[in-house]
N, C-alpha and C positions, 0 to 999 in steps of 0.2 A: 510485569516490566515496570520499573520504576522512573524509568525515561520519560520526558515530558517535553513537549514542544511549548514555545510561548503562545498562548491562547490564539492572537491575532495570527500567526503564523499558522498555526493547526487549523482556524477556521478558512484560511485562504487556501491551504491545500485541501481542503475537504471540499470547497465549493470548486477547486479546479478538478479535482477526482469527479465529482458529479456531473460536471459538463463533460468531461470523457466518458463518462459512463453512459449519458445520454446521445452521444456521438458514437462511440465503437460499440456499445453493449444493448443498443437497441433492439436489434435482431438475436440475441443472444439469450433474453427472457432472463438475466441474472439479475436478483433483487437488489437496488441499491444499499449499501450498508449505511448503517447509522452511523452519527458524528463519532459515538464513542467505539465501534467495531473500528470504523476508519482508522482512528487516532492509535488503536492497538496495532493494527497492521501496520500502517505507517511507519512506528516506531519499530516494530521488527524488521520491516525491509530496510529502514536507513543502517540499523545496526548489522544487518547481514552484508549489505552493499560496501560498507566500511570496510569488511573482512577480506573483500575483494576475492584474490586468489588464495587465501588462507582458509576458504570455506572447504568444509568436508563435504562429501555425498550429499549427505541427509541435508546439511544445510543449503547445498547448491539446488536440490531439490524444493525444498521450501522457498528459496529465494525465487526460483523460477514461479511458483506456483501465485505468491505474493506479487510478482511483475505482473503476470495475469489479470490477478483480482484487482488490483489497482491501477491497469490500463497504463501500464510504465514500458518504456522502450529500454 
């Protein structure tokens, strides 16, 4: 993916993810994503979220995986 967030915004979102991971992921034994892995997943999530109702079944499944991975509602 070639899309990039502003580095300050990306860092802020990563810190928010880490906080949510610490709270919601504590009992799940999931590893914390690296900043790079988070940025890739975050961009993909944003792209799929923007597609909304036009997501196909495969995109919808991937979107739901990313929602869980990134602790989004």
